Structures are given as structure tokens and as C-alpha cells.
TORRO-170517 format. One record per residue (C-alpha): z, x, y. Coordinates in steps of 0.1 Angstrom, whole numbers, plus 2048, in hexadecimal, padded with zeros to 3 digits. Each point is the difference from the previous one (the first is absolute). Last residue first. Layout:
# residues N
@w:Z&u:X&v:Y
...
***
This chain:
# residues 576
@w:C02&u:53E&v:DC4
@w:7F2&u:80B&v:7E1
@w:7DD&u:7F4&v:7FD
@w:7F9&u:7E6&v:7E7
@w:7DE&u:804&v:7E5
@w:7F8&u:7DC&v:7F3
@w:7FC&u:803&v:7DA
@w:7DD&u:7F5&v:7F4
@w:7F7&u:823&v:7FE
@w:81C&u:809&v:7E7
@w:7F3&u:7E2&v:7E9
@w:7DE&u:810&v:7FE
@w:80C&u:820&v:7FB
@w:814&u:7F5&v:7E1
@w:7DD&u:7EE&v:7F3
@w:7ED&u:820&v:804
@w:81B&u:813&v:7EF
@w:804&u:7E5&v:7E6
@w:7DC&u:803&v:7FA
@w:7FD&u:826&v:7FF
@w:81B&u:801&v:7E8
@w:7EF&u:7E7&v:7E4
@w:7E4&u:80F&v:800
@w:7E0&u:7E7&v:80C
@w:7FB&u:7DD&v:800
@w:802&u:7E6&v:81E
@w:7F1&u:7E0&v:804
@w:7EF&u:7F7&v:7E2
@w:7F5&u:7DD&v:7FF
@w:80A&u:7DF&v:7EF
@w:812&u:7F4&v:81F
@w:815&u:81D&v:800
@w:805&u:81F&v:7E8
@w:80E&u:81D&v:809
@w:7F8&u:81E&v:7E9
@w:81E&u:81D&v:7FD
@w:7FB&u:822&v:7ED
@w:812&u:818&v:7F1
@w:81C&u:7E7&v:7F4
@w:824&u:80F&v:7F1
@w:814&u:7F1&v:81E
@w:7EC&u:7E6&v:805
@w:810&u:7F0&v:7E0
@w:81E&u:7FC&v:810
@w:7F6&u:7EC&v:822
@w:7F9&u:7DC&v:7EE
@w:7E6&u:7EC&v:804
@w:7EA&u:80B&v:7E3
@w:7DE&u:806&v:7F4
@w:800&u:821&v:7EB
@w:7DE&u:80F&v:7F4
@w:804&u:81E&v:7EB
@w:7EA&u:819&v:7F5
@w:80D&u:812&v:7E0
@w:803&u:827&v:807
@w:820&u:802&v:7E5
@w:817&u:80C&v:81F
@w:7F5&u:7E2&v:811
@w:809&u:7EF&v:7E1
@w:825&u:80F&v:800
@w:806&u:7FB&v:823
@w:7F5&u:7DA&v:7FF
@w:81C&u:7F9&v:7E4
@w:81B&u:811&v:818
@w:7F7&u:7E7&v:818
@w:800&u:7E7&v:7EA
@w:824&u:80A&v:7F1
@w:80C&u:7FE&v:825
@w:7F2&u:7DC&v:801
@w:810&u:7F8&v:7DE
@w:820&u:80F&v:811
@w:7FF&u:7EA&v:81F
@w:7F7&u:7E0&v:7F0
@w:7DF&u:7F9&v:7F4
@w:7EA&u:7DF&v:802
@w:7EA&u:809&v:81D
@w:7FA&u:823&v:7F3
@w:7E3&u:803&v:7F3
@w:7ED&u:7E9&v:81A
@w:7D8&u:807&v:7F2
@w:803&u:81E&v:7EC
@w:7DC&u:810&v:7F9
@w:803&u:81F&v:7E8
@w:7DE&u:812&v:7FA
@w:7F7&u:81D&v:7E5
@w:81C&u:7F0&v:7E1
@w:812&u:814&v:7E8
@w:808&u:7E9&v:7E4
@w:818&u:7E6&v:813
@w:806&u:806&v:825
@w:7F6&u:7D8&v:807
@w:814&u:7F6&v:7E2
@w:81E&u:815&v:810
@w:7FE&u:7F0&v:820
@w:800&u:7DB&v:7EA
@w:822&u:80A&v:7F2
@w:80E&u:80B&v:823
@w:7F2&u:7DC&v:810
@w:80C&u:7EE&v:7E0
@w:821&u:80F&v:804
@w:801&u:7F9&v:828
@w:7F9&u:7DD&v:7FA
@w:81E&u:7FB&v:7E6
@w:7F5&u:7FC&v:7DF
@w:805&u:7E7&v:7E2
@w:7E7&u:7EB&v:817
@w:7E3&u:818&v:7F8
@w:7E3&u:7E7&v:80A
@w:803&u:7F0&v:7D8
@w:817&u:813&v:7EB
@w:80A&u:828&v:7FF
@w:80C&u:80A&v:7E1
@w:813&u:81D&v:7FD
@w:7F4&u:81D&v:7EC
@w:803&u:815&v:81C
@w:821&u:7FF&v:7FC
@w:80D&u:7E3&v:7F1
@w:81D&u:7F2&v:819
@w:7F2&u:818&v:81D
@w:813&u:81B&v:807
@w:7E4&u:816&v:7F2
@w:7EA&u:7F3&v:816
@w:813&u:809&v:821
@w:802&u:824&v:7F2
@w:7DD&u:800&v:7FC
@w:7F3&u:7EF&v:822
@w:7F7&u:821&v:814
@w:7DE&u:7FB&v:804
@w:7FA&u:824&v:7EE
@w:818&u:7F9&v:7E9
@w:7F5&u:7DA&v:7F4
@w:7DC&u:814&v:802
@w:80E&u:816&v:7E7
@w:811&u:7ED&v:7EA
@w:7DE&u:7E8&v:7FA
@w:7ED&u:820&v:7FD
@w:817&u:80F&v:7E2
@w:80A&u:7DD&v:7F1
@w:7D5&u:7F9&v:7FB
@w:7FF&u:7E0&v:7FB
@w:7DB&u:7F5&v:7FC
@w:7F3&u:7ED&v:81A
@w:815&u:7E0&v:811
@w:7FF&u:811&v:822
@w:815&u:81C&v:7F4
@w:81C&u:7F4&v:819
@w:800&u:7DD&v:7F6
@w:800&u:808&v:7DA
@w:81E&u:815&v:802
@w:810&u:7E4&v:815
@w:7FA&u:7EC&v:7E3
@w:7ED&u:7E2&v:801
@w:7F0&u:7E4&v:81B
@w:7F1&u:80F&v:81D
@w:80E&u:80F&v:81D
@w:7F1&u:7EF&v:822
@w:80D&u:80E&v:820
@w:7F3&u:7F1&v:81E
@w:7F8&u:81C&v:819
@w:7E9&u:812&v:7E6
@w:807&u:81E&v:7F2
@w:7E2&u:813&v:7F1
@w:7FA&u:822&v:7EE
@w:7DC&u:80D&v:7FA
@w:7F0&u:816&v:7E8
@w:808&u:7E9&v:7E4
@w:7ED&u:7E5&v:80D
@w:7E1&u:812&v:804
@w:7F5&u:7FC&v:7DC
@w:80A&u:7DF&v:7FC
@w:7F5&u:7F6&v:81E
@w:7D9&u:80B&v:7FE
@w:7FB&u:80E&v:827
@w:7EA&u:7EF&v:813
@w:819&u:7F4&v:819
@w:80D&u:826&v:802
@w:7E5&u:80C&v:80B
@w:7FF&u:825&v:7F3
@w:805&u:81D&v:815
@w:824&u:807&v:7F6
@w:80B&u:7E1&v:807
@w:7E6&u:7EB&v:815
@w:802&u:7E3&v:817
@w:7DD&u:7F3&v:809
@w:7F1&u:7ED&v:81A
@w:7FA&u:7D9&v:806
@w:814&u:7E5&v:7F1
@w:817&u:814&v:7F0
@w:809&u:7F8&v:7DC
@w:826&u:7F5&v:7FF
@w:813&u:80B&v:7E1
@w:7F1&u:825&v:800
@w:81E&u:812&v:805
@w:7FB&u:80A&v:827
@w:7EE&u:7E1&v:806
@w:823&u:7EA&v:7F3
@w:816&u:81C&v:815
@w:7E9&u:7F6&v:820
@w:803&u:7DB&v:7FC
@w:829&u:808&v:7FF
@w:7FE&u:814&v:821
@w:7E7&u:7E6&v:80F
@w:819&u:7FA&v:823
@w:80A&u:7E1&v:7F4
@w:823&u:809&v:804
@w:801&u:81D&v:81B
@w:7F6&u:826&v:7F9
@w:804&u:81E&v:7EB
@w:7F3&u:812&v:7E3
@w:811&u:820&v:7F5
@w:7E2&u:818&v:7F2
@w:80F&u:81D&v:7E7
@w:7E8&u:819&v:7FB
@w:7FA&u:813&v:7DC
@w:7DA&u:7FD&v:802
@w:7F3&u:7FC&v:821
@w:7FD&u:7E1&v:817
@w:7DE&u:7F1&v:80E
@w:802&u:7E3&v:81A
@w:7E9&u:7E3&v:80B
@w:809&u:7E0&v:800
@w:7E4&u:7EA&v:810
@w:811&u:7E1&v:800
@w:81D&u:7F2&v:7E9
@w:80A&u:7DC&v:7FD
@w:7E2&u:7F0&v:805
@w:803&u:7DB&v:7FC
@w:7E1&u:7F4&v:7ED
@w:811&u:7F5&v:7E0
@w:7F7&u:7FB&v:7DE
@w:813&u:823&v:7F6
@w:815&u:80B&v:81B
@w:7EE&u:811&v:81B
@w:7F4&u:826&v:804
@w:7E7&u:814&v:814
@w:802&u:829&v:7FC
@w:7ED&u:81A&v:814
@w:805&u:81D&v:7EA
@w:826&u:802&v:7EE
@w:809&u:81E&v:7F1
@w:819&u:810&v:7E5
@w:804&u:824&v:7F4
@w:814&u:7FE&v:7DD
@w:7EE&u:811&v:7EB
@w:7EB&u:7EB&v:7E5
@w:804&u:7FF&v:7DB
@w:7DF&u:801&v:7F5
@w:7EA&u:7E7&v:7FB
@w:7F5&u:7E5&v:7E8
@w:7DF&u:7F4&v:7FF
@w:801&u:7D6&v:802
@w:7FC&u:7E8&v:7E8
@w:7F3&u:7DF&v:80A
@w:816&u:7E6&v:814
@w:806&u:7DB&v:7F3
@w:7F2&u:7EC&v:81A
@w:819&u:7EE&v:812
@w:7F2&u:7E0&v:815
@w:7EA&u:802&v:7DF
@w:81B&u:7F9&v:7E7
@w:810&u:7EF&v:81B
@w:7E5&u:7E3&v:800
@w:7F7&u:7FC&v:7DD
@w:82B&u:7FB&v:7FB
@w:800&u:7E1&v:818
@w:7E1&u:7F2&v:7F1
@w:80A&u:804&v:7DF
@w:822&u:7F5&v:807
@w:7EB&u:7DD&v:812
@w:7EE&u:7FD&v:7DC
@w:81B&u:806&v:7ED
@w:815&u:7E6&v:80E
@w:7E0&u:7E8&v:801
@w:7FC&u:807&v:7D8
@w:828&u:7FE&v:7FD
@w:7FC&u:7DC&v:810
@w:7E4&u:7F7&v:7EE
@w:80F&u:807&v:7DD
@w:809&u:7D7&v:7FB
@w:7DA&u:7FC&v:806
@w:7F3&u:81E&v:7F0
@w:813&u:7F0&v:7E3
@w:7F3&u:7E0&v:801
@w:7E0&u:80A&v:7FD
@w:802&u:819&v:7E7
@w:811&u:7E3&v:7E6
@w:7E6&u:7E8&v:80B
@w:7E3&u:807&v:7E7
@w:81C&u:80A&v:7E2
@w:811&u:7DE&v:806
@w:7DF&u:7EE&v:800
@w:7F7&u:814&v:7DE
@w:81E&u:7F8&v:7EF
@w:7FA&u:7DA&v:80C
@w:7D9&u:802&v:7F4
@w:80C&u:811&v:7E1
@w:81B&u:7DB&v:7FC
@w:7DF&u:7EB&v:804
@w:7E7&u:81A&v:7ED
@w:81B&u:7FB&v:7E1
@w:7FE&u:7D9&v:803
@w:7D9&u:7FE&v:7FE
@w:7EB&u:7F2&v:81E
@w:7E6&u:7EA&v:804
@w:80D&u:7E9&v:7E8
@w:806&u:7E4&v:81C
@w:825&u:804&v:7F5
@w:802&u:821&v:801
@w:7ED&u:7FF&v:820
@w:81B&u:7E9&v:814
@w:818&u:817&v:7EF
@w:7F2&u:81F&v:814
@w:802&u:7F1&v:81C
@w:822&u:7F7&v:7FD
@w:80C&u:81F&v:7EC
@w:7EC&u:812&v:81E
@w:810&u:7ED&v:81B
@w:823&u:811&v:7F4
@w:7F3&u:824&v:805
@w:7F1&u:7F1&v:824
@w:821&u:7ED&v:806
@w:818&u:820&v:7FD
@w:7EA&u:816&v:813
@w:7F9&u:7E6&v:820
@w:826&u:7FC&v:800
@w:80B&u:824&v:7FD
@w:7E6&u:80B&v:81E
@w:80F&u:7E2&v:813
@w:820&u:80F&v:7FA
@w:7F1&u:822&v:80D
@w:7F1&u:7EE&v:81F
@w:824&u:7F4&v:808
@w:811&u:822&v:7FC
@w:7E5&u:810&v:810
@w:804&u:7ED&v:81F
@w:82A&u:801&v:7FE
@w:800&u:825&v:7FC
@w:7E8&u:804&v:81B
@w:814&u:7EF&v:81B
@w:823&u:808&v:7F2
@w:7F4&u:827&v:805
@w:7F8&u:7F7&v:823
@w:820&u:7F3&v:807
@w:816&u:81C&v:7ED
@w:7EB&u:81A&v:814
@w:80C&u:7F0&v:821
@w:820&u:7FA&v:7F4
@w:804&u:824&v:7FE
@w:7EF&u:808&v:822
@w:816&u:7E4&v:810
@w:81E&u:811&v:7EB
@w:800&u:825&v:80D
@w:808&u:7F9&v:827
@w:81E&u:7E8&v:7F8
@w:807&u:81C&v:7E9
@w:803&u:81A&v:816
@w:815&u:7E7&v:814
@w:81A&u:7FC&v:7E2
@w:802&u:824&v:7FC
@w:805&u:80D&v:820
@w:827&u:805&v:801
@w:804&u:81F&v:811
@w:80A&u:817&v:7E3
@w:7EC&u:7EE&v:7E3
@w:7DC&u:801&v:810
@w:80B&u:828&v:80E
@w:809&u:807&v:7D9
@w:7E2&u:7EE&v:7F5
@w:7E5&u:80F&v:815
@w:7EB&u:809&v:7E1
@w:802&u:7DD&v:7FB
@w:7EA&u:7F8&v:81B
@w:7E3&u:80E&v:7F4
@w:803&u:7F3&v:7DC
@w:808&u:7DE&v:811
@w:7E2&u:7FE&v:815
@w:7E7&u:80F&v:7E9
@w:80A&u:7E7&v:7E5
@w:7F8&u:7E2&v:81B
@w:7E4&u:80D&v:80D
@w:7F2&u:806&v:7DA
@w:808&u:7DC&v:7F6
@w:7F1&u:7F7&v:820
@w:7E1&u:80D&v:7F7
@w:801&u:7F8&v:7DE
@w:807&u:7DC&v:80A
@w:7DB&u:801&v:814
@w:7F0&u:808&v:7E4
@w:80D&u:7E8&v:7EB
@w:7FA&u:7E5&v:816
@w:7DC&u:80B&v:804
@w:7F7&u:804&v:7DE
@w:811&u:7DF&v:7F3
@w:7EA&u:7E5&v:809
@w:7DC&u:812&v:7FC
@w:809&u:814&v:7E0
@w:814&u:7E0&v:7EC
@w:7DC&u:7EA&v:80A
@w:7EC&u:81B&v:7EE
@w:812&u:7FD&v:7E0
@w:803&u:7DB&v:806
@w:7DD&u:803&v:7FF
@w:7FF&u:813&v:7DF
@w:813&u:7E9&v:7F1
@w:7EC&u:7E4&v:808
@w:7E2&u:813&v:7F3
@w:810&u:808&v:7E3
@w:809&u:7DA&v:7F7
@w:7DC&u:7F2&v:806
@w:7F4&u:81C&v:7EB
@w:816&u:7F8&v:7DF
@w:7F6&u:7D8&v:808
@w:7DE&u:80A&v:803
@w:801&u:816&v:7DD
@w:812&u:7E3&v:7ED
@w:7E7&u:7E9&v:809
@w:7E9&u:81B&v:7F8
@w:80A&u:800&v:7DA
@w:808&u:81D&v:7EC
@w:7E8&u:816&v:80E
@w:80C&u:7F9&v:827
@w:827&u:80A&v:7F2
@w:7EC&u:821&v:7F4
@w:7F1&u:803&v:821
@w:81F&u:7F9&v:813
@w:80E&u:81F&v:7ED
@w:7EC&u:815&v:80A
@w:7FF&u:7F7&v:824
@w:827&u:804&v:801
@w:7F9&u:825&v:7F0
@w:7FB&u:80F&v:826
@w:824&u:7F5&v:808
@w:80F&u:814&v:7E4
@w:802&u:821&v:813
@w:804&u:7F0&v:823
@w:823&u:7F0&v:7EE
@w:80B&u:821&v:7EA
@w:7FC&u:811&v:823
@w:81B&u:7E7&v:80C
@w:815&u:809&v:7E1
@w:806&u:821&v:809
@w:7F3&u:822&v:808
@w:7EC&u:7F9&v:81D
@w:814&u:7EA&v:811
@w:822&u:814&v:7F8
@w:7EF&u:820&v:80E
@w:7F4&u:7ED&v:821
@w:821&u:7ED&v:802
@w:811&u:822&v:7F8
@w:7F0&u:818&v:81A
@w:806&u:7E4&v:81C
@w:825&u:7FD&v:7F7
@w:800&u:828&v:805
@w:7EE&u:802&v:823
@w:818&u:7E2&v:807
@w:81D&u:818&v:7F8
@w:7F4&u:81D&v:815
@w:804&u:7EC&v:820
@w:80D&u:81D&v:811
@w:7EB&u:7FD&v:81F
@w:801&u:81F&v:81C
@w:7D7&u:7FB&v:802
@w:7F7&u:826&v:7F5
@w:81F&u:809&v:7E9
@w:807&u:7DE&v:7F2
@w:7D7&u:7FE&v:7F9
@w:801&u:823&v:7F3
@w:81D&u:7F7&v:7E8
@w:7F3&u:7DC&v:7F3
@w:7DB&u:815&v:7FB
@w:815&u:81B&v:7E8
@w:812&u:7E7&v:7EE
@w:7DF&u:7E7&v:7FA
@w:7F0&u:81D&v:7EF
@w:81C&u:807&v:7EB
@w:801&u:7DA&v:7FA
@w:7DE&u:7FA&v:7F9
@w:7FB&u:81A&v:7E4
@w:820&u:7FA&v:7EF
@w:7FD&u:7DB&v:7FF
@w:7DB&u:800&v:7F6
@w:80A&u:816&v:7E2
@w:821&u:7E8&v:7F7
@w:7E8&u:7E4&v:806
@w:7E5&u:80C&v:7EB
@w:819&u:807&v:7E5
@w:810&u:7DF&v:7FF
@w:7DA&u:7EE&v:803
@w:7F4&u:815&v:7E2
@w:81F&u:7F7&v:7EA
@w:7F9&u:7DA&v:80F
@w:7DB&u:803&v:7F3
@w:80E&u:811&v:7DE
@w:817&u:7E2&v:7F8
@w:7E9&u:7E5&v:80B
@w:7E6&u:810&v:7E5
@w:81C&u:802&v:7E3
@w:808&u:7DB&v:809
@w:7DB&u:7F7&v:7FE
@w:7FD&u:813&v:7DF
@w:819&u:7EF&v:7EE
@w:7F9&u:7DF&v:80E
@w:7DE&u:808&v:7F1
@w:813&u:809&v:7E0
@w:813&u:7DF&v:7FF
@w:7DB&u:7F2&v:806
@w:7F2&u:80B&v:7E3
@w:81F&u:7F7&v:7E9
@w:7FD&u:7DF&v:80D
@w:7DC&u:7FD&v:7F9
@w:802&u:80E&v:7DF
@w:81F&u:7EA&v:7F8
@w:7F0&u:7E1&v:808
@w:7E1&u:802&v:7F1
@w:813&u:807&v:7E0
@w:814&u:7DF&v:802
@w:7E2&u:7EE&v:806
@w:804&u:7DD&v:80A
@w:7DB&u:7FA&v:806
@w:806&u:7E7&v:825
@w:823&u:814&v:807
@w:7F0&u:824&v:7FA
@w:7DD&u:7F8&v:810
@w:805&u:7F0&v:822
@w:825&u:803&v:807
@w:809&u:820&v:7F5
@w:7DB&u:813&v:809
@w:804&u:7F0&v:822
@w:825&u:80A&v:804
@w:7F4&u:825&v:7F3
@w:7E4&u:802&v:81B
@w:818&u:7F2&v:81C
@w:81C&u:81E&v:7F8
@w:7E3&u:81B&v:7F8
@w:7F1&u:7FA&v:827
@w:81C&u:819&v:80E
@w:7F3&u:816&v:7EC
@w:7E1&u:807&v:815
@w:81B&u:800&v:81C
@w:810&u:81D&v:7F4
@w:7E0&u:813&v:7F7
@w:7F4&u:7FB&v:822
@w:824&u:808&v:80F
@w:7FE&u:822&v:7F3
@w:7E2&u:809&v:80C
@w:807&u:7F5&v:825
@w:823&u:818&v:7F8
@w:7EA&u:81A&v:7FA
@w:7EB&u:7FC&v:81C
@w:81E&u:7FF&v:815
@w:80C&u:820&v:7EE
@w:7DD&u:80F&v:809
@w:805&u:7F9&v:823
@w:820&u:80F&v:806
@w:7F5&u:81A&v:817
@w:7EE&u:7E2&v:811
@w:827&u:7FC&v:80B
@w:802&u:81E&v:814
@w:7DC&u:7FA&v:810
@w:808&u:7E2&v:80E
@w:821&u:80B&v:80F
@w:7EA&u:81D&v:80E
@w:7E9&u:7EB&v:80F
@w:7E9&u:817&v:80E
@w:817&u:81B&v:80D
@w:807&u:800&v:828
@w:7ED&u:823&v:80D
@w:7F6&u:7F0&v:823
@w:7E2&u:7F4&v:7F0
@w:808&u:7F3&v:7DB
@w:806&u:81B&v:7E7
@w:7F8&u:809&v:7DE
@w:81C&u:813&v:7EF
@w:7F5&u:826&v:7F8
@w:824&u:80D&v:80E
@w:7FF&u:829&v:7F4
***
């Protein structure tokens, strides 16, 4: 069971933070390597100090050889430590990506399901931004930054004047980093918002590319998209211009400071208060002291991006908490019951289903009728557990559909939505719901749906590859293959939303025959339809209007009632 600590309302307490804290030991190890590496970074300055102040004055070649060999050995150790640190980063990056991407995939799906937002690419971009910063050079800058004071202390030991110069340069660079954050934060955030709007607008409209092309709407759509894109470009340019100016000033201060070390050092060398070796060492240490600060400045944009991505991911992870383990239930009976259901689209306050109550025994076929926007498709979504009722319960075999583990419940349900979507893959993979390919079950489902012969007529039969959106198939073919997917692996409940909307007369007859076979197998079936052939195999009729059930009962009883009502409205005439 799930032992995760929760905040009020059942939301995990910082799930993303907890995931990243799982890498705590890795970050501690990296900090340890950074400690050793930065200690070894003192070697070049010490070496130069010894060369100028000991070797050149003593002219001792043996001393030169010894300290050079020791220095080279230290450099080998330094290179090895940096290589090991990089390898740890690579492994940690892969582990982090595996952990975050798996969870992000589930969250992106839940977000698309509940809010209708299909912008999964933005979520994965946020994962990449966080991972790249935490396992890249940006983190090195923050790990190395605490060492700047150590280098400054060593510079002070060489001479206070050099220390004061280095400290002033470091403070200026830090102030410029803060200024970069202050001046670029708002434009970057607004630019990202406009980028997402422009991208989403283009992605959404390009799904209707055929309509746009056929009616010459491309230029009109582009005019709607362009202001969003230009707003993004303008704000990004503002942020980039400000950052570029500050970066140029940062480089000027760093280069000037390192050059001024020689000027100040030379002054004190002339006055015999400093050695030439100390002057050279001070310049090298100045570079090491300022390098992390400069690296932080150059990595600040990545840090801001990672911070914003971390915030958004954290909110999403907490909005869609990971479900705990649920007890597995046995195969349900086909009885379906609805008790006082009130339902609304996720994130909306409009009630599309109101006080829905009915019970359907196993093995019955219910034809769901009603005008457009009467709530038929909404009922289908509640039946299969896509939408959770605001109030009430939808039960299958006595179990609440909305609380059942979807990975377990899914195999007992066959769903054919009104908007047919086949996934990218082969026909066989689509029918098998992208699970294990069992040829017997796949062919049995195709025959049950009456599409076996149609599939064999395709170029590669069951191995025919379906591209994105199933464009290699006609609308009727997609609908019939989707029906085979719905009946695959012996489901208990079938919910078919306008299953004959794209079918010709032979296809509709095949559908009716399929429904007869499914009824004979004691399947519970709900068919939403506007066309009459399906009514011939229905046991019951449900009529929806404005989100409420107007009529529900045996087919013959309802048809007789309608027929009698129509006859009662016909005026009687007497023979003259």
C-alpha cells in the first residue's frame, strides 16, 4: 500500500522534491569530488610560486625536476577526479531521467485526460531543463562557488592589497549576477508564456490542416499566430539584450581584475613587499576565485529556466498524485448501475449529467438516444471511468468504476469513442491494445467485429503500419478496427459511441451482426446512435435530453408507447 506522507486533501508533500532527494547521496559524492578538485586547483599557483621564488633564484635543476614531476602527478589526479565526477554525473543524469520521465509521462497523460491539454512536450521539456541543470555544468558552478572565499583567503595571505582587489571584483560579479536575475526574470517568464501560446495555437490548428488548406485559410491562421510569436520574440530579445550587456560587463571586470593583479603585484614587487612568484600565483588564484562566480552568471539563464520548470513540475506532480496500490478484484459480472450521478467535464462547473439513475442486467444491449448535446457522450465517459462523477456512483459488477485500478479494469471494458483515434503502430498492435501480440486473440477479435477479411485485404494484412492518426485508412476502416480493439480479449462491458457514423451499408450490417454475436456471449453493451438499424438488436432504449434520462425501459414497451402517442396526435375524421 502507499505509505507516502500526504498534506491535507491527499496531496503528496512535495513529491518532486522527494524524488530529487533520492539523489542526495549522489550530490554529496559530487560535493566531495568538488572539494578534492578545488584543492588540486591550488597546484598551478603553488607550482608557479616555487618556479619563480625557488628554482629561478637557486638555479637548481633537480628542484625543478622534482616539483615538475609532482605537479604533473597532481594534474593526472586532477584529470582523473574530473573524469570520475563527470561519469557520476552521466549515470545520475540517466537515473534521474528514468525516474522523472516515467512519472512525467503518467502526469502528462492524467493532465491530458482531466484537462484536455495535450501539451505533453512542454512537460518533458521541463523535465529536461531540471535534469540538465542538476547533472550539468550549472551544478558544477554552484558546487565550486563555496571555494571562492578559500581562494580569496589564500590571495590575502600572499598580500592584502591583492586580496582586496580580488574581493572587490568578486562582489561586483555577484552584484551583476543579481542584476541579471532582476532585469531578465520578468521578460523570460512572459516570453515563455507567449511561446507556449504560439506553439499550442499552431499545434491545435495544424490538426485541421486539410480544412485549412482546402478553404485557403492558411494566411488567416498565420495572421492569428504571428502576433503571439512576435510577442515571444520581442520579450526574448529584451531578455537576451539585457543579459548580453551584463555578460559583456562581467567579462570586462574579470579580465581587468586579472590584469590589475599584475599592476598591483608589480608595484609591491618593486617596493620589495612581494615576490614575483607570489604575483604570478595571485593572478592564477584570482582566476580560480572569479571562475565560479562568472560561471554562475553565464549559467543563470539555465538556472532560471530549471527553477521555473521545477516549480511547474512540482505543481503538476502534486496535482496528480501517484496512485497507491489497490487490491485486485475478480472478473466482474456485467451488471451496470448508476446511482444519483451528477457529472461535469473536468475543470468545468457546467453539469452535463443530472441525477442519472438506472440499472442494466448483464447481457443486455442498451441503445442510447437523444439530440445533440443531450449528454450521451458524457454518459459514455462516466460509464468507462474516464470522468469521475461529481456526485453519485457508476458501478460495474458492484464495484465503483471511478475507484477501480484502470490497468486492471481496462481489460474488462471495450470502448469505442466518437472521435476514432488509432495509435501509431501496426493493425495487430492496435487491436491488441499494444499488449502482448497473441495471434489467436487478435484474429478472434477481428472476426468478432467482422473486419478479418477487410484487414487481410490491406497491403500488409495485420502487419499494415498505421501512421499518426491512422491516415492510411479510411474513416470506416478506422472505425471497424477500433471496434475490434474494443472487443479484444473478452471484455465484460462494451460502450460504443456512434459506432456506425462512418460506415456504409455493408459495414453497418456487419456491425449489427457483430452486436448479435456479442449479445450471444452475454456482453453488456451500450450503443449511442442516431441510426435505426442498431435498434433491431437492442433490448432497452435510453433517451437523454439536457443531461437527464427522459425514458428508459424495454425497447418494445418504449416503441409501443411512442407509436401510441403518435397515433393519439393524429386527428380522427368521420366518413361523410
